[in-house]
N, C-alpha and C positions, 0 to 999 in steps of 0.2 A: 586336442581335448576340448570337449564342449564347454561353453561358458556356463557358469552356474551363478546363482544368487539373484535376488530380486531385481537389482538394477542392471543386470546383464540381459534381461529379456525386454522385448518391446512392451509387453503388457505390464511388466513390473515397473518400467520407467514411467509409463503413463499413470499408473496407480500412485507412485511416489510423487509425481508432479501434481496429481489431483489432491492428494492429502496435504501437501504443502500449500496449495492454493486455498483449500478450505480453512486451514489454520490462519492464513493471512487475511481471508475474508472476515473471520471472527475478530482478528486484531483490528482491522480497519474500523469496524463498528464500535469497538471499545475506545479506540483512539479518537474517533469523531465525537463520541459521547462526552469525553473529557474536554476536548477542544471547544465543543459547542457551548459548554458552560461559561466560556470566556465572553460569549455574546450576552449571556443572561446575568452573570454576576462575577465581578472581578475577584471578590473574596472567595467564592466557592472554587473558582478556577485556581486561585493561589493555593488554597488548602489541598485540593486534589493533586496539583502539580508537586507540592512539597512532599506529600505522602508517597507518590509514585517515585519521586527522585531520591528518597531516603530510606524506603522500605527495603530490607535486605533481600527478601524473596523476589521482589520486582527487579531489583538491580542486579543480583548475582545468580538468579535462576531464570526468571522469565525473559529478561533482556538478552542474555546470551542465546537462549533458545530462539528468540525472535530473529536475531541477527543471522543465526545459522539457517533458520527457515527462509529468510529473504535471499541469502546467498545461494542456498540449495535450489530454490524455486527458479531463479534466473539462470543459473548454470544448467540445470536440467532443461529449462526452456530452450536454451541455445543448442543443447545436445540433440533434443528431439527435432528441432527445426532443421538442423544440419542433416540428420538421418532421414527425415521426411523428404528433403530435397534430393538427396542421393538416391532415394528409393523410387522417385517418380520416373517411370519409364514410358507412360502413356502421354505422348506429347499433345494429343487431342484434348484430353482432360485438362492438362496443364494450361494450354492455350485458351481454353474456355472456362478458366477459373471463375470469372465474373458470373457466369451462368450457373455454376455449380455450388457456390458458397457465398455467404454474406461478406461484406467488406471487413467487418471486425474479425471474422474467422481467417481471412486471407492475410491480414496485417497484424497478427498478434505479435510478431517479432518487432515491428515498427513501434507499436504502442508500448511494448515492453521496454524497448530501448529508451523511449521518451521518459517512461516512469523511472527507469534505472538512473538516468541523468538527473532527474528531479530528486531522487533519493540522495544522490551525492550532494546536491545543493542543500537539501533538508538537513543532512548530517552536518554539513559545514555551518549552517545557520544555528542549529539547536543542540545536536548531540555532542559535537566536539567541544563547544564552549562549556557545556554542562560537565563533561568529563574533566576538562581542564580546571574548572572552578572547584569541583568537589574532590577530585583525586590527585590533582597536581598542586593547586593552591591550598587544598585542605579546608576549604570553606563549605561546610554542609549546612550552614544556618539558613540559606535560602533568602537572606535579607539583602535589601539594597544598602550599599555602603553608607554608613552614617545615619541609618534610619532603623526603625523597628518594623518596617513594612516588607512583605515578601516582594521579590523582584520579578516573578514569573509573568505576571500580566503586563507589566511595563515592557519587559523584553519582547514579549509577543507582539505588542503594538508597534514597537520600534522596528521590528523586522518587516512590517508591512507598510512603512512610510513610503518606500520606493515604489513607483508605479511599475517599473521594470520587473522587480522581484515579484510583486503582486501578480503581474501578468503571467510570469513564468509559472507561478504556483497554479493559477487558474488553468493555464494551458495543459499542465501536467494532469490535472484532475479531469479535464475533458478527455484526454487520452485514456485515463483510467476508466471512464465510462465505456468506451469502445472495447477496452481490454476485458472488462468484467462482463460485457454483453455476451461475449462468446465463452469466456472462461468459467463463469458461474455454472451454467448448465453442463458444460463439458466436464467439469470436475466431478459432479454427481454421477454423470454417465460413466466416467472412468472407474468409479468405485462400485459400479453395479446397480445404481439406483436408476433404472430405466424401464418403466412399465407404464401402461395406460392409466393406472390409478394415481401414481405419484408424479410422473414426469410433467404433465400440464401445469400442476400447481407449483412445482419447483421452477419451471421456466417462467411462470408469471411472477413469482416472488423474486427470481433472479433479475428480471427486467426492471422491477421496481427498485430493488437493492442497488443495481448497477447505475441507476440514475440518481436516486435520492442521496446515497452516501457520498459519492464524489461531489455532487452539488452542495451538500452540507459543508464540505471543506471549502468550496468556493465562497459560500456565504460567510464563513469565518474570516477568510482572507480579505474579502471586499469590505466586510463590516469594520475590521480594524484599520484598513487603509483609509476609508472615508471618515471614520470617527476621529482619526488623528487630525484631519483638516477642519473638522467641525468644532474642535475645542479652541 
């Protein structure tokens, strides 16, 4: 019996992968926007963090969708990579990969694994403690113990005291630059946006996005690391 369904075809899998990538690209920009406010104003960052952390739609609709999107993207990425490797029969093209494609394109799996490992650290640092505080301990006030001040900014700065942790975060965002360099344009191409009118602009925007957004996260990490020692 022939396979059916979107994810059972090569084109379908690529489209699904592209849509999940575009979803995560939008999320990255939103996440950076909130995180970058911590560089500009502790009060604004605290207010935004408390809203995002206690809003029902964000917590119980958007957050589960985001987690599903992340898991789907990485699982589909590994599946596509495995199928692509098994489909390579032209050894000449394989052995001359450096001449036929960019480094970012050839190493999407490597940069993807680095980002996945980083997500594990990020979840350990921020998401799991938040879930434990709000839904296990039952504290949704967002306040530091014994004070009337929000805890989010202080917690963020504390995470970046360690130079090792700060370095790991920066390394992961450098990997994200290379991952996005290929992934951004590839995602649009997979969903059919590929013509002389739009493609050059999309590629140009993708190159800017893939550098500016990850470096924005690097700036946040370094700012909080060095500001801790300046106090």
